[in-house]
BAFI-3210 file (N, C-alpha, C; in Angstrom, 3 decimals, decimal comma, padded with zeros to 6 digits):
// residues 303
n [1|2|3|4|5|6|7|8|9|10|11|12|13|14|15|16|17|18|19|20|21|22|23|24|25|26|27|28|29|30|31|32|33|34|35|36|37|38|39|40|41|42|43|44|45|46|47|48|49|50|51|52|53|54|55|56|57|58|59|60|61|62|63|64|65|66|67|68|69|70|71|72|73|74|75|76|77|78|79|80|81|82|83|84|85|86|87|88|89|90|91|92|93|94|95|96|97|98|99|100|101|102|103|104|105|106|107|108|109|110|111|112|113|114|115|116|117|118|119|120|121|122|123|124|125|126|127|128|129|130|131|132|133|134|135|136|137|138|139|140|141|142|143|144|145|146|147|148|149|150|151|152|153|154|155|156|157|158|159|160|161|162|163|164|165|166|167|168|169|170|171|172|173|174|175|176|177|178|179|180|181|182|183|184|185|186|187|188|189|190|191|192|193|194|195|196|197|198|199|200|201|202|203|204|205|206|207|208|209|210|211|212|213|214|215|216|217|218|219|220|221|222|223|224|225|226|227|228|229|230|231|232|233|234|235|236|237|238|239|240|241|242|243|244|245|246|247|248|249|250|251|252|253|254|255|256|257|258|259|260|261|262|263|264|265|266|267|268|269|270|271|272|273|274|275|276|277|278|279|280|281|282|283|284|285|286|287|288|289|290|291|292|293|294|295|296|297|298|299|300|301|302|303]
n.u [135,546|136,175|138,945|139,549|140,590|138,701|136,236|135,799|133,219|130,288|128,964|126,051|122,506|121,404|123,836|125,571|126,240|125,448|126,181|127,614|127,372|127,799|126,264|127,864|130,444|132,584|130,384|128,364|129,071|126,470|123,296|119,933|117,782|115,078|111,540|110,554|112,003|113,863|113,644|114,856|117,462|118,096|118,301|120,552|122,691|126,075|127,643|129,452|132,970|135,967|137,719|139,806|138,370|136,923|138,620|139,890|141,681|144,805|144,362|141,776|141,608|141,096|138,434|134,956|132,408|130,008|130,821|131,297|130,134|126,617|125,310|123,658|122,857|122,865|124,863|124,441|125,634|124,700|123,995|122,041|120,884|120,306|118,161|116,450|117,612|118,538|117,160|115,564|112,185|109,073|108,258|110,525|111,689|114,086|114,406|114,066|115,408|117,855|117,693|115,379|116,299|118,429|116,984|115,533|117,566|118,359|116,016|115,975|118,241|117,432|118,044|118,551|118,255|120,453|120,671|122,611|123,206|125,576|127,836|128,655|131,469|132,449|131,656|133,088|135,229|134,039|133,465|136,031|136,936|135,477|132,986|130,723|129,077|128,560|128,348|125,771|125,024|124,967|127,380|129,543|130,924|134,278|137,696|139,161|137,468|137,538|139,976|139,549|137,468|135,494|132,875|129,352|127,319|126,171|123,303|121,965|122,153|123,578|122,916|124,288|122,335|120,571|118,749|116,106|114,315|110,757|109,040|111,112|112,867|113,169|116,041|118,576|120,103|123,058|126,610|126,804|124,198|123,933|125,732|127,195|125,281|124,360|125,419|124,893|126,867|128,240|131,120|134,186|133,050|132,282|130,587|131,208|133,761|133,025|131,460|133,426|134,994|133,375|131,471|132,631|132,182|130,048|128,797|130,107|129,124|130,334|129,366|129,281|127,744|125,071|122,639|123,029|123,428|120,954|119,211|120,007|119,067|116,284|115,815|116,379|118,939|120,694|120,824|120,685|121,057|123,442|123,664|123,686|121,534|119,724|119,481|118,627|116,153|114,538|114,584|113,322|110,777|110,003|109,182|111,066|111,925|109,895|108,308|109,467|110,940|112,289|113,484|115,704|116,768|119,449|119,923|123,323|125,991|128,728|131,255|133,792|133,405|131,060|131,084|130,766|128,306|126,017|126,599|126,693|129,029|131,729|133,957|137,304|137,873|135,688|133,984|131,741|129,754|129,465|128,425|125,969|124,619|124,699|123,192|120,688|120,104|119,917|117,687|115,696|115,597|114,803|112,287|110,873|110,571|112,594|112,312|109,847|110,533|112,260|110,453|108,915|110,556|111,736|109,973|109,938|110,959|114,211|115,876]
n.v [009,881|013,406|013,546|011,365|009,790|010,461|008,155|006,323|006,488|008,528|009,857|009,031|009,050|006,085|005,348|006,584|008,879|012,383|015,712|024,367|026,037|029,309|032,308|034,660|034,281|032,341|030,296|030,212|014,345|010,613|010,902|010,332|012,637|011,600|011,794|014,424|017,699|018,743|017,051|014,637|015,544|016,387|013,994|012,948|014,591|014,924|014,219|016,778|016,603|016,971|019,710|022,094|024,465|024,111|023,967|025,449|028,534|029,752|032,075|031,444|028,879|028,052|028,430|027,846|028,124|028,648|029,866|032,497|035,952|036,452|037,155|040,038|041,224|040,071|040,421|040,402|040,217|040,534|040,268|042,183|041,320|038,659|036,720|033,612|033,972|036,367|039,518|042,617|043,299|044,226|046,355|047,425|046,143|044,201|040,811|037,206|033,824|033,511|035,752|035,313|033,050|034,094|035,751|033,820|032,514|034,531|034,723|032,200|032,449|034,355|037,033|040,372|041,297|042,382|043,146|043,833|045,189|044,591|044,911|041,917|041,408|042,672|041,419|039,384|040,932|042,809|041,122|040,362|042,822|043,172|044,278|042,848|039,935|037,647|036,236|035,796|034,734|032,852|031,450|028,830|026,011|025,486|024,525|026,815|028,852|028,273|029,221|031,849|032,141|030,710|028,193|027,488|024,542|023,034|024,437|024,118|022,394|022,383|020,728|019,127|018,819|017,010|018,052|017,583|017,510|017,405|014,352|013,053|010,037|007,755|007,248|005,632|007,730|007,653|007,095|004,952|004,817|007,250|007,131|008,264|010,236|013,665|016,253|019,341|021,859|024,363|026,204|025,861|025,415|023,747|021,748|021,043|019,940|017,775|016,215|015,554|013,921|011,752|011,162|010,501|009,100|010,250|012,778|015,630|018,894|022,003|025,148|028,775|029,985|029,556|030,315|029,925|027,144|026,239|027,226|025,696|023,236|023,681|024,058|021,584|020,956|019,690|016,827|016,713|018,802|019,783|021,198|023,679|022,714|024,376|026,846|025,760|024,721|026,975|027,986|025,930|026,124|028,592|031,269|031,491|028,991|028,032|025,981|023,638|021,521|019,108|017,815|015,016|012,058|012,183|013,702|014,994|015,247|015,482|016,503|017,368|018,630|020,188|021,371|021,493|022,264|025,009|027,559|029,482|032,055|032,845|034,934|033,861|031,543|032,248|030,656|030,806|032,100|030,249|028,092|029,174|029,509|026,913|025,516|026,732|026,044|023,269|023,086|024,300|022,517|020,109|020,810|021,161|023,615|024,629|023,186|024,182|026,839|026,436|025,364|027,632|029,420|027,936|026,688|024,770|021,497|020,779|018,600]
n.w [114,851|115,457|114,974|113,490|110,452|107,524|106,287|103,195|102,530|102,858|105,962|106,144|106,413|107,746|108,716|110,644|113,447|114,236|112,989|108,526|106,242|105,802|104,713|104,692|105,717|107,825|108,404|108,031|108,062|109,259|110,183|109,404|110,635|111,891|112,447|114,536|114,166|116,123|118,255|117,690|117,274|119,823|121,211|120,092|120,540|121,445|124,603|126,071|125,946|127,903|126,807|125,056|125,223|127,535|129,675|132,621|132,809|134,003|136,279|136,836|137,675|140,273|140,829|140,252|137,669|138,949|141,267|140,715|140,663|140,169|136,945|136,142|133,831|130,535|127,798|124,438|121,061|117,663|114,137|111,744|109,350|108,367|107,727|108,442|110,903|112,213|111,948|110,850|111,335|109,602|111,101|112,013|114,174|115,876|115,236|114,945|114,806|116,290|117,919|119,453|120,769|122,290|124,042|125,380|126,737|128,499|130,015|131,224|132,784|134,515|134,041|132,788|129,325|126,850|123,637|120,988|117,699|115,209|112,391|110,565|110,362|112,585|114,880|116,397|117,114|118,808|120,907|121,809|122,684|124,949|124,774|124,668|126,020|124,649|121,343|119,094|116,268|114,275|114,013|113,095|114,752|114,474|113,775|113,185|114,139|116,866|117,598|118,025|119,874|122,576|122,652|122,993|123,623|120,563|118,943|116,628|113,501|110,215|107,541|104,578|101,657|099,105|096,268|093,898|090,777|090,903|090,451|089,284|088,557|091,215|093,100|095,051|097,358|097,371|096,925|095,077|094,067|092,735|090,719|087,755|087,483|086,941|089,002|090,369|091,915|094,102|093,257|094,992|097,451|100,608|099,997|097,395|097,834|099,413|097,632|095,731|097,195|098,074|096,084|093,610|091,267|090,127|087,856|088,424|088,414|088,392|089,587|089,483|091,451|093,897|092,823|090,084|089,989|090,929|089,001|086,836|087,665|087,731|084,995|084,018|083,245|084,804|086,968|089,761|092,688|095,091|098,183|100,851|103,434|104,863|103,418|101,015|101,780|102,151|099,592|098,112|099,167|098,405|096,035|093,988|093,233|091,753|092,527|091,683|092,659|095,075|098,252|098,340|099,895|102,340|105,644|105,148|107,304|107,943|110,077|109,295|106,878|107,080|109,537|113,188|114,042|114,766|117,134|120,224|120,741|122,966|124,924|125,208|127,786|129,339|131,310|132,883|131,357|129,342|130,839|131,612|129,133|128,036|129,929|129,561|126,872|127,099|128,821|127,217|125,107|126,363|127,306|125,006|123,907|122,302|119,956|119,155|118,570|116,423|114,553|114,136|112,733|110,743|108,633|106,620|106,363|107,497|108,038]
ca.u [135,248|136,725|140,337|139,725|140,610|137,369|136,080|135,539|131,781|129,775|128,192|124,725|121,313|121,398|125,182|126,275|125,671|125,271|126,935|126,756|127,928|127,112|126,240|128,847|131,642|132,759|129,310|127,361|128,420|125,366|122,098|118,731|117,085|113,690|110,516|110,546|113,258|114,858|113,567|115,911|118,748|118,364|118,706|121,825|123,772|127,078|127,982|130,718|134,164|136,894|138,428|140,529|137,479|136,331|139,625|140,116|142,991|145,539|143,764|140,436|141,657|140,648|137,033|134,036|131,524|128,966|131,399|131,387|128,916|125,567|125,239|122,335|122,576|123,619|125,034|124,634|125,727|124,318|123,853|120,633|120,435|120,526|116,929|115,553|118,358|118,475|116,766|114,591|110,882|108,459|108,112|111,853|112,083|115,028|113,763|114,735|115,651|118,918|117,229|114,492|117,112|119,132|116,018|115,200|118,714|118,257|114,896|116,397|119,252|116,816|118,863|118,100|118,858|120,900|121,044|123,070|123,439|126,818|128,165|129,220|132,919|132,810|131,080|134,129|136,033|133,298|133,624|137,397|137,063|134,672|131,762|129,617|129,358|128,380|127,932|124,772|124,783|125,074|128,749|129,723|132,107|135,328|139,027|139,538|136,656|137,971|141,156|139,094|136,464|134,930|131,519|128,361|126,862|125,454|121,843|121,421|123,096|123,230|123,359|124,256|121,156|120,328|117,418|115,865|113,011|109,634|108,714|112,314|113,003|113,748|117,295|119,204|121,016|124,333|127,577|126,462|122,920|124,056|126,831|126,906|124,296|124,894|125,127|125,360|127,380|128,895|132,583|134,928|132,283|132,484|129,740|132,001|134,801|132,363|131,112|134,636|135,545|132,505|130,625|133,551|131,699|128,984|129,278|130,022|129,086|130,651|128,743|129,842|126,883|123,890|121,591|123,325|123,189|119,517|118,578|120,307|118,160|114,944|115,754|116,664|120,282|121,411|119,889|120,596|121,874|123,869|123,922|123,332|120,155|118,856|119,171|117,835|114,783|113,797|114,431|112,315|109,464|109,776|108,707|112,145|112,065|108,717|107,783|109,978|111,860|112,100|114,621|115,802|117,851|120,067|120,933|124,731|126,416|130,117|131,827|134,958|132,961|129,959|131,247|130,203|127,037|125,954|126,639|126,944|130,459|132,092|135,357|138,112|137,963|134,469|133,265|130,441|128,794|129,210|127,540|124,641|123,987|124,511|122,059|119,461|119,850|119,438|116,329|114,810|115,460|114,052|110,904|110,242|110,472|113,549|111,667|108,808|111,209|112,742|109,291|108,429|111,422|112,136|108,727|110,190|111,827|115,631|116,506]
ca.v [011,149|014,555|013,375|010,161|009,998|010,166|006,946|006,587|006,643|009,605|009,496|009,360|008,319|005,155|004,856|007,085|009,994|013,652|016,958|025,305|027,012|030,539|033,195|035,714|034,057|030,939|029,660|030,265|015,220|011,510|010,112|011,085|012,963|011,309|012,346|015,864|018,325|018,841|015,983|013,680|016,174|016,399|012,664|012,558|015,499|014,280|014,827|017,469|016,082|018,010|020,222|023,327|025,550|023,837|023,938|026,759|029,108|030,269|032,716|030,939|027,454|027,731|028,747|027,306|029,133|028,988|030,672|033,884|036,735|036,252|038,230|040,662|041,548|039,313|041,279|039,665|040,945|039,779|041,167|042,458|041,039|037,257|035,979|033,867|033,948|037,686|040,501|043,611|043,031|045,354|047,464|047,849|045,474|043,098|039,533|036,067|032,644|033,784|036,775|034,626|032,158|034,930|036,169|032,641|032,302|035,537|034,352|031,054|032,915|035,418|038,222|041,282|040,989|043,507|042,596|044,884|044,795|045,066|044,199|040,574|041,424|043,310|040,700|038,788|042,045|043,336|040,150|040,472|044,121|043,197|045,040|041,897|038,673|036,518|036,475|034,817|035,201|031,777|030,960|027,385|025,582|024,952|024,695|028,222|029,659|028,003|030,019|033,185|032,177|029,464|028,043|026,702|023,351|023,420|024,506|023,847|021,840|022,738|019,589|019,148|018,107|016,894|018,384|017,016|017,909|016,533|013,374|012,367|008,642|007,622|006,534|005,707|008,867|007,104|007,151|003,956|005,165|008,437|006,952|008,760|011,318|015,027|016,919|020,726|022,275|025,674|026,135|026,255|025,193|022,483|020,765|020,551|019,061|016,560|015,411|015,061|012,868|010,594|010,906|010,719|008,463|011,085|013,869|016,825|020,101|023,113|026,417|029,926|030,431|028,733|030,706|029,264|025,707|026,026|027,465|024,514|022,178|024,044|023,899|020,206|020,830|018,818|015,901|016,988|019,872|019,498|022,523|023,840|022,306|025,459|027,745|025,002|024,556|028,204|028,089|024,970|026,554|029,965|031,486|031,387|027,603|027,727|024,703|022,631|020,501|018,603|017,110|013,565|011,512|013,055|014,743|014,673|016,165|015,271|017,690|017,836|019,471|021,086|021,917|020,788|022,857|026,432|027,733|030,819|032,276|033,625|035,274|032,745|031,373|032,666|029,426|031,116|032,362|028,963|027,316|029,793|029,235|025,467|025,132|027,206|025,240|021,968|023,274|024,560|021,287|019,127|021,260|021,219|024,994|024,842|022,630|025,133|027,975|026,001|025,275|028,977|030,116|027,033|025,935|023,680|020,556|020,845|017,289]
ca.w [115,482|114,748|114,568|112,673|109,010|107,008|105,498|101,795|102,381|103,694|107,153|105,650|106,786|108,862|108,978|111,819|114,196|113,578|113,165|108,020|105,367|106,028|103,568|104,659|106,491|108,208|109,111|107,436|108,188|109,659|110,490|109,074|111,869|111,615|113,328|114,647|113,818|117,157|119,241|117,356|117,503|121,261|121,651|119,504|120,872|122,271|125,876|125,866|126,579|128,294|125,644|125,317|125,602|128,831|130,714|133,217|132,580|135,136|137,441|137,071|137,964|141,609|141,023|139,258|137,100|139,914|142,339|140,276|140,893|139,170|135,953|136,133|132,433|129,546|126,619|123,191|119,799|116,482|112,996|111,499|107,986|108,034|108,054|109,577|112,154|112,828|110,937|111,286|110,722|108,904|112,036|112,430|115,396|115,704|115,509|114,326|115,640|117,247|118,862|120,392|121,594|123,263|125,062|126,179|127,626|129,560|130,872|132,018|133,737|135,332|133,806|131,737|128,031|126,033|122,336|120,096|116,310|114,600|111,144|110,768|110,541|113,854|116,003|117,230|117,632|119,956|121,987|122,330|123,349|126,155|124,545|124,716|126,696|123,733|119,959|118,668|114,904|113,299|113,832|113,168|115,503|113,603|114,356|113,025|115,048|118,231|117,872|118,380|120,933|123,067|122,133|123,714|122,912|119,350|119,020|115,298|112,530|108,840|106,739|103,122|101,170|097,675|095,764|092,574|090,228|091,259|089,429|088,817|088,980|092,549|093,215|096,361|097,408|097,819|095,818|094,057|093,459|091,877|089,761|086,415|087,508|086,974|090,273|090,391|093,217|094,031|093,211|096,179|098,672|101,311|099,321|096,265|098,380|099,870|096,458|095,080|098,045|098,236|094,901|092,486|090,043|089,566|087,000|089,272|087,593|089,286|089,204|090,201|092,550|094,160|091,866|088,815|090,147|091,078|087,702|086,018|088,104|087,265|083,539|083,645|082,710|085,724|087,623|091,192|093,245|096,464|098,748|102,252|103,651|105,320|102,308|100,041|102,265|101,872|098,134|097,687|099,632|097,951|094,665|093,004|092,766|090,913|093,038|090,751|093,160|096,432|098,821|098,256|100,704|103,316|105,469|105,302|108,361|108,340|110,714|108,556|105,761|107,395|110,871|114,337|114,423|115,076|118,581|120,763|120,976|124,149|125,060|125,682|129,218|130,051|131,615|133,475|130,283|128,686|131,707|131,546|127,841|127,894|130,772|128,925|125,676|127,572|129,329|126,082|124,335|127,137|127,442|123,698|123,417|121,210|118,771|118,762|117,952|115,105|113,680|113,837|111,783|109,669|108,379|105,679|107,073|107,150|108,147]
c.u [135,990|138,125|140,582|139,792|139,254|137,343|135,804|134,050|131,294|129,005|126,739|123,666|121,514|122,791|125,772|125,611|125,721|126,437|126,316|127,546|127,138|127,244|127,420|130,105|131,728|131,599|128,720|128,539|127,645|124,197|120,897|118,006|115,595|112,820|110,659|111,934|114,265|114,748|114,667|117,277|119,118|118,899|120,110|122,979|124,783|127,251|129,330|131,849|135,030|137,680|139,095|139,598|136,847|137,329|139,835|141,514|143,510|144,754|142,415|140,432|141,130|139,184|136,196|133,131|130,476|129,487|131,405|130,077|127,897|125,507|123,807|121,892|123,452|123,655|125,362|124,861|125,345|124,352|122,376|120,110|120,765|119,293|117,080|116,281|118,279|118,200|115,796|113,269|110,313|108,279|109,456|112,343|113,032|114,349|114,568|115,000|116,717|118,485|116,304|115,277|117,859|118,198|115,620|116,326|118,653|117,143|115,277|117,381|118,703|117,643|118,223|118,871|119,220|121,416|121,374|123,348|124,729|127,032|128,847|130,704|133,361|132,355|132,139|135,039|135,362|133,432|135,004|137,608|136,273|133,397|130,526|130,062|129,316|127,984|126,948|124,305|124,951|126,483|128,791|130,988|133,097|136,665|139,466|138,782|137,103|139,264|140,763|138,212|136,166|133,469|130,649|128,169|126,122|123,948|121,181|122,527|122,637|123,742|123,503|123,054|121,147|118,903|117,325|114,518|111,934|109,349|109,906|112,358|113,708|114,992|117,766|120,193|122,297|125,320|127,252|125,178|122,996|125,244|126,399|125,905|124,992|124,456|125,736|125,776|128,117|130,415|133,199|134,215|132,672|131,692|130,447|133,060|134,204|132,040|132,354|135,342|134,706|131,697|131,443|133,102|130,478|129,616|129,071|130,158|129,215|130,091|129,318|129,014|125,734|122,788|121,782|123,024|121,691|118,785|118,821|119,384|116,741|114,790|116,079|118,037|121,184|120,388|119,632|121,357|122,224|124,326|123,556|121,851|119,228|118,491|118,339|116,379|113,951|113,599|113,328|110,903|109,107|109,363|109,800|112,315|110,951|108,130|108,241|110,474|111,563|113,392|114,535|116,981|118,292|119,488|122,356|125,327|127,856|130,744|133,009|134,570|131,961|129,997|130,546|128,901|127,158|125,853|126,852|128,426|130,673|133,568|136,103|138,166|136,733|133,589|131,897|129,392|128,471|128,233|126,111|123,927|123,736|123,312|120,739|119,114|119,321|118,000|115,334|114,563|114,574|112,578|110,149|110,151|111,447|112,965|110,580|109,418|111,709|111,582|108,748|109,241|111,879|110,952|108,896|111,242|113,267|116,240|115,663]
c.v [012,275|014,331|012,134|010,529|009,630|008,883|007,319|006,720|007,750|009,068|009,846|008,486|007,401|004,742|005,333|008,325|011,297|014,614|018,043|026,074|028,278|031,430|034,134|035,406|032,606|030,411|028,570|029,940|014,126|010,578|010,937|011,365|012,818|011,915|013,843|016,412|018,328|017,789|014,980|014,265|016,147|015,063|012,321|013,470|014,812|014,980|015,487|016,793|017,238|018,433|021,520|024,419|025,328|023,951|025,321|027,244|029,681|030,777|032,127|029,516|027,092|027,994|028,122|028,415|029,580|029,829|032,161|034,624|036,509|037,441|038,752|041,017|040,676|040,130|040,425|040,637|039,996|040,730|041,278|042,089|039,619|036,453|034,506|033,917|035,268|038,711|041,499|043,351|044,294|046,572|047,946|047,222|044,313|041,796|038,415|034,954|032,908|034,780|036,149|033,699|032,951|035,350|035,003|032,312|033,273|035,183|033,195|031,473|033,969|036,686|039,103|040,984|042,276|042,939|043,750|044,325|045,426|044,342|042,876|040,604|042,027|042,523|040,124|039,851|042,646|042,414|040,278|041,773|044,197|043,994|044,152|040,657|037,490|037,016|035,387|035,218|034,110|031,310|029,441|027,082|024,953|025,179|026,153|029,100|029,487|028,715|031,416|033,223|030,780|029,410|027,223|025,361|023,801|023,492|024,264|023,279|022,220|021,651|019,929|018,331|018,071|017,333|017,907|017,507|016,893|015,570|012,643|010,949|008,553|006,748|006,595|006,872|008,421|007,239|006,157|004,343|006,334|008,337|007,403|009,901|012,682|015,706|018,320|021,105|023,600|025,522|026,602|026,019|023,883|021,378|020,199|019,571|017,729|015,646|014,795|013,988|011,599|010,214|011,078|010,063|009,163|012,146|015,171|018,067|021,325|024,418|027,570|030,362|029,448|029,047|029,992|027,771|025,413|026,250|026,277|023,363|022,450|023,733|022,480|020,007|019,986|017,941|016,243|018,272|019,471|020,803|022,517|023,587|023,425|026,378|027,035|024,877|025,791|028,404|027,163|025,435|027,963|030,045|031,267|029,970|027,205|026,361|023,521|021,364|020,118|017,979|015,628|013,121|012,466|012,902|014,197|015,710|015,969|016,562|018,249|018,803|020,537|021,627|021,097|021,406|024,339|026,600|029,190|030,932|033,159|033,978|034,072|032,707|031,765|031,445|029,681|031,349|031,077|028,129|027,850|029,393|027,742|024,984|025,533|026,374|023,871|022,062|023,482|023,301|020,275|019,509|021,276|022,620|025,283|024,324|023,572|026,339|027,632|025,941|026,622|029,635|029,251|026,131|024,760|022,769|020,583|019,461|016,206]
c.w [114,775|114,234|113,733|111,204|108,450|106,206|104,060|101,524|103,295|104,889|106,883|106,279|107,966|109,297|110,294|112,384|113,478|113,626|112,347|107,059|105,571|104,826|103,526|105,430|106,887|109,021|108,285|106,324|108,669|109,718|110,125|110,367|111,611|112,685|113,375|114,536|114,930|118,236|118,983|117,626|118,970|121,725|121,202|119,876|121,779|123,603|125,734|126,623|127,019|127,083|126,029|125,792|126,968|129,981|131,297|132,926|133,885|136,317|137,797|137,628|139,344|141,851|139,920|138,766|138,102|141,076|141,998|140,528|139,771|138,220|135,887|134,722|131,546|128,260|125,391|122,047|118,673|115,306|112,651|110,136|107,580|108,412|107,678|110,929|112,906|111,738|111,562|110,568|110,092|109,792|112,569|113,716|115,082|116,104|114,854|115,331|116,696|118,312|119,903|121,319|122,659|124,387|125,963|127,149|128,799|130,538|131,791|133,106|134,691|135,268|132,748|130,457|127,297|124,720|121,388|118,701|115,806|113,276|111,448|111,090|111,870|115,076|116,935|117,833|118,866|121,157|122,618|123,094|124,654|126,015|124,585|125,470|125,732|122,347|119,574|117,273|113,859|113,044|113,974|113,961|114,523|114,282|114,283|114,003|116,489|118,588|118,358|119,621|121,431|122,635|123,079|123,025|121,656|119,593|117,674|114,425|111,129|107,898|105,267|102,665|099,645|097,366|094,321|092,075|090,606|090,108|088,871|089,366|090,328|092,499|094,670|096,344|098,109|096,663|094,716|093,324|092,506|090,915|088,371|086,366|087,573|088,272|090,237|091,809|093,040|094,132|094,527|097,488|099,343|100,630|098,085|096,759|098,822|098,689|095,825|095,905|097,988|096,988|093,623|091,199|089,466|088,668|087,766|088,402|088,496|088,732|090,013|091,401|092,751|093,169|090,536|088,890|090,220|089,766|086,769|086,388|087,605|085,783|083,081|083,040|083,614|086,423|089,080|091,502|094,667|097,078|100,233|102,474|104,068|104,166|101,244|100,482|101,983|100,373|097,644|098,029|099,177|096,494|093,625|092,465|091,811|091,270|092,183|091,421|094,602|096,923|098,490|099,115|101,800|104,700|105,596|106,246|108,807|108,861|109,920|107,451|106,185|108,817|111,937|114,821|114,715|116,587|118,945|121,087|122,197|124,093|125,636|127,215|130,001|130,315|132,222|132,393|129,536|129,508|131,641|130,258|127,651|128,713|130,126|127,692|126,067|128,047|128,197|125,274|125,070|127,269|126,114|123,131|122,283|119,901|118,251|118,056|116,556|114,115|113,273|112,729|110,615|109,327|107,433|106,276|106,568|107,089|107,500]
res [m|r|n|k|a|p|s|r|r|p|q|h|a|l|l|q|g|i|c|p|q|r|r|k|g|p|v|l|a|g|l|i|l|a|a|t|l|f|a|a|t|a|a|l|l|p|t|p|n|a|s|a|q|d|k|p|s|g|a|q|s|g|e|t|a|s|d|l|p|r|r|l|v|l|r|f|v|t|e|g|d|f|p|p|f|n|f|f|d|e|e|g|q|l|t|g|f|n|v|d|l|a|r|a|v|c|l|d|a|k|a|a|c|d|i|q|v|k|p|w|d|e|l|m|l|a|l|r|r|g|e|a|d|a|v|i|a|g|h|v|i|s|a|k|a|l|q|q|a|d|f|s|a|p|y|l|y|t|p|g|r|f|a|v|r|r|g|t|e|k|r|e|i|t|p|e|g|l|e|g|q|r|i|a|v|v|a|g|s|a|h|e|a|f|l|k|t|f|f|r|d|s|r|i|e|v|h|p|s|s|d|s|a|r|e|a|l|i|e|g|k|t|n|y|i|f|d|d|g|i|s|l|s|f|w|l|n|g|t|l|s|r|q|c|c|e|f|r|g|g|p|f|l|e|a|k|y|f|g|d|g|i|a|v|a|f|k|k|g|d|r|q|m|k|a|i|v|d|r|a|i|t|s|l|r|e|s|g|r|l|e|e|m|v|g|r|y|f|p|y|r|i|y]
***
């Protein structure tokens, strides 16, 4: 689990259970989630254990979340330039996966929705100042993040994935199967650390950026690339990849490297907001609506 020393083999494919590198901050590893994208995830989500973020603090210890007055308005903050999670469409309307999820939470809670846009670096500050009830912008649950806020149950995971040129000889995507193979990875990333721990017999080629690593793959200068599964999925399905490549193996979801999933952040001790969001996520998952939302914004299979 989270506190166990990692094994010498990755938690890949059929070996074990589940668990983002973000573009601009700390978000932004496993079992192949077969079949549909979120149906499998729903079945594998762990039941939350009592943790620091679930324990009531001093003045709150005598009351439960349901004892508090019902919230008539839920105030969310997000950013506006991180598609497909949150962005402005061609008509200037705020949209995206996180925005739709926030609105679905409000609907489930029978509350009005107030969604404000702030720069990424100001989101947690707005939460601490009491300017918002929750941040929904793609934050990954991590030890560092838990020092700043409490989090809902995860609603999305961002696995590490391998991509390879189409037509390449099929190999097992395991440390043994990729022995001696060249693998491009971004310098200083969790993906580099993961490869250097589990794929040490491969030829790990460190690149300054994802663009550089992907170009090396397109040009055949490397055999594989290992990167964030979400960003890779959009690249593979976009024009920049020139339809060169495809996923192989995976996903890899070790929490130590890729976090415990993306979740909604709340002010420390706000157990009522956590209960509201957790209930909504459970309802959305059980009804299949969460899977529908994922399919709308992530058309290329992540897992």
